C-alpha positions as CSV (number, residue, x, y, z in Angstrom):
1,M,114.8,88.7,118.5
2,V,115.7,92.4,119.0
3,Q,113.7,95.1,120.5
4,P,114.0,98.9,120.3
5,T,114.8,100.6,123.5
6,P,113.7,104.0,124.7
7,A,117.4,104.9,125.5
8,F,118.3,104.6,121.8
9,R,116.6,106.2,118.8
10,F,118.3,104.1,116.0
11,A,119.6,101.0,117.9
12,T,118.1,97.8,119.1
13,L,119.0,95.6,122.0
14,P,118.6,91.8,122.1
15,A,115.4,90.6,123.7
16,Q,115.5,89.3,127.3
17,G,117.2,85.9,127.4
18,G,118.9,86.4,124.0
19,H,122.4,85.1,123.4
20,S,123.9,88.5,122.8
21,H,123.6,90.0,126.3
22,G,124.9,93.5,126.4
23,A,125.1,94.0,122.7
24,V,123.7,97.1,120.9
25,Q,122.9,96.8,117.2
26,W,122.2,99.5,114.6
27,L,120.7,98.2,111.4
28,L,120.5,100.9,108.8
29,K,118.7,99.8,105.6
30,R,117.5,101.3,102.4
31,H,113.8,102.0,102.4
32,C,112.4,100.2,99.4
33,S,108.7,100.2,98.4
34,V,109.1,97.2,96.1
35,T,111.1,94.0,96.7
36,P,113.3,92.6,93.9
37,A,110.8,89.7,93.5
38,Q,107.8,92.0,93.2
39,L,109.8,94.1,90.7
40,G,110.6,90.9,88.7
41,W,106.9,90.0,88.4
42,F,106.1,93.5,87.4
43,Y,108.7,93.4,84.7
44,V,107.4,90.1,83.4
45,S,103.9,91.6,83.2
46,L,105.2,94.7,81.5
47,C,107.0,92.6,78.9
48,V,103.8,90.6,78.2
49,V,101.7,93.7,77.8
50,S,104.3,95.7,75.7
51,L,105.1,92.8,73.4
52,S,101.4,92.0,73.0
53,V,100.7,95.6,71.8
54,A,103.8,95.6,69.7
55,G,102.9,92.2,68.2
56,F,99.4,93.5,67.3
57,F,100.8,96.5,65.4
58,W,103.5,94.3,63.8
59,L,100.8,92.1,62.4
60,Q,99.0,95.2,61.1
61,G,102.1,96.1,59.1
62,A,104.0,98.5,61.4
63,T,107.2,96.5,61.4
64,L,109.3,99.0,63.3
65,V,107.2,98.8,66.4
66,M,108.6,95.5,67.5
67,P,112.3,96.5,67.6
68,F,111.5,99.6,69.5
69,A,109.4,97.6,72.0
70,W,112.4,95.3,72.6
71,L,114.7,98.3,73.0
72,E,112.3,99.8,75.5
73,L,112.1,96.6,77.5
74,L,115.9,96.2,77.6
75,A,116.3,99.8,78.9
76,V,113.6,99.3,81.5
77,G,115.1,95.9,82.5
78,A,118.5,97.5,82.9
79,A,117.1,100.2,85.2
80,F,115.2,97.6,87.2
81,L,118.3,95.5,87.6
82,V,120.3,98.4,89.0
83,Y,117.5,99.1,91.4
84,A,117.2,95.4,92.5
85,R,121.0,95.1,93.1
86,H,120.9,97.9,95.6
87,A,117.5,97.1,97.2
88,G,119.2,95.0,99.9
89,D,122.0,97.4,100.7
90,L,122.5,97.8,104.5
91,E,124.8,98.9,107.2
92,K,125.0,96.9,110.4
93,I,126.9,98.2,113.4
94,V,127.2,96.0,116.5
95,L,128.7,97.0,119.8
96,Q,129.4,94.0,122.0
97,G,131.9,93.6,124.7
98,G,135.2,95.3,123.7
99,Q,134.4,95.4,120.0
100,L,132.6,97.6,117.5
101,V,131.8,95.6,114.3
102,V,130.8,97.4,111.2
103,E,129.4,95.5,108.2
104,L,128.5,97.1,105.0
105,E,126.6,95.4,102.1
106,T,126.4,97.2,98.8
107,A,125.2,95.5,95.6
108,G,125.8,92.1,97.1
109,R,129.4,92.8,98.2
110,R,130.0,92.6,102.0
111,Q,132.7,94.6,103.8
112,R,133.5,94.0,107.5
113,A,135.6,96.0,109.9
114,V,136.3,95.3,113.6
115,F,137.4,98.1,115.9
116,N,138.6,98.0,119.5
117,R,136.0,99.8,121.6
118,E,138.6,101.9,123.4
119,W,140.4,103.1,120.3
120,V,137.5,103.9,117.9
121,R,136.6,107.4,116.9
122,I,133.2,108.5,115.6
123,E,133.1,111.7,113.4
124,P,131.7,114.1,112.4
125,E,130.8,115.7,115.7
126,D,127.9,117.8,114.4
127,G,126.9,119.8,111.4
128,D,127.0,119.4,107.7
129,G,125.2,116.1,107.2
130,S,128.2,114.3,105.8
131,L,128.6,110.5,106.3
132,I,129.8,109.3,109.8
133,E,133.4,108.1,109.8
134,V,134.2,105.2,112.1
135,S,138.0,105.0,112.5
136,G,140.6,103.3,114.6
137,Q,143.7,101.1,114.4
138,G,144.6,102.5,110.9
139,R,141.2,101.6,109.4
140,S,138.2,103.7,108.6
141,V,134.6,103.1,107.4
142,R,131.9,105.6,106.5
143,V,128.4,104.8,107.6
144,G,125.0,106.6,107.5
145,R,124.1,106.3,103.8
146,H,120.6,105.2,104.7
147,V,120.0,107.8,107.3
148,R,118.7,111.3,106.4
149,P,121.6,113.8,106.5
150,E,120.0,115.9,109.2
151,L,119.8,112.8,111.5
152,R,123.4,111.7,111.0
153,P,124.8,113.9,113.9
154,A,122.2,112.3,116.2
155,L,123.3,108.8,115.1
156,A,126.9,109.7,115.7
157,R,126.1,111.0,119.2
158,E,124.2,107.8,119.9
159,I,127.1,105.5,118.9
160,R,129.5,107.6,120.9
161,W,127.2,107.5,123.9
162,A,127.0,103.7,123.6
163,L,130.8,103.4,123.3
164,R,131.1,105.3,126.5
165,G,128.8,102.7,128.2
166,G,125.4,104.3,128.1
167,P,123.0,103.2,130.8
168,A,121.0,100.9,128.6
169,L,124.1,98.6,128.2
170,S,123.9,97.5,131.8
171,L,120.6,95.7,131.4
């Protein structure tokens, strides 16, 4: 169980008695109003309604309605599939002990990078709202896709502060 802490705006700390004592975690996720399962049920109901209407008109002699209904359902299904693939995208940043671990999940593919706490750099410093680059030991990862551009500098400052050993880490 994790709990937000007043010292951090974006991060959470493990609950008292948790196994990850001293860890700080940033979980940045896409804000989705519909889950992939809900979207699937909505698509099935859309297919039933659309094919029922098309079937009625096809029985009345309008034979071109059915192919266009299928074409429409294929296009909508493809759009829903793209949405559903990215609904679970997330960025997880964990600072524990001497390591900063960055995990990115995009369309079901997971990427993981581990950085030494003393050698990691967090950029940009301020400004233009670009993604935050976490780099060190010849590797770099860009994070912050699921944070509004105007909040990215605050997130970068918070991660830097935690890397320097912000006061909340001594709990």
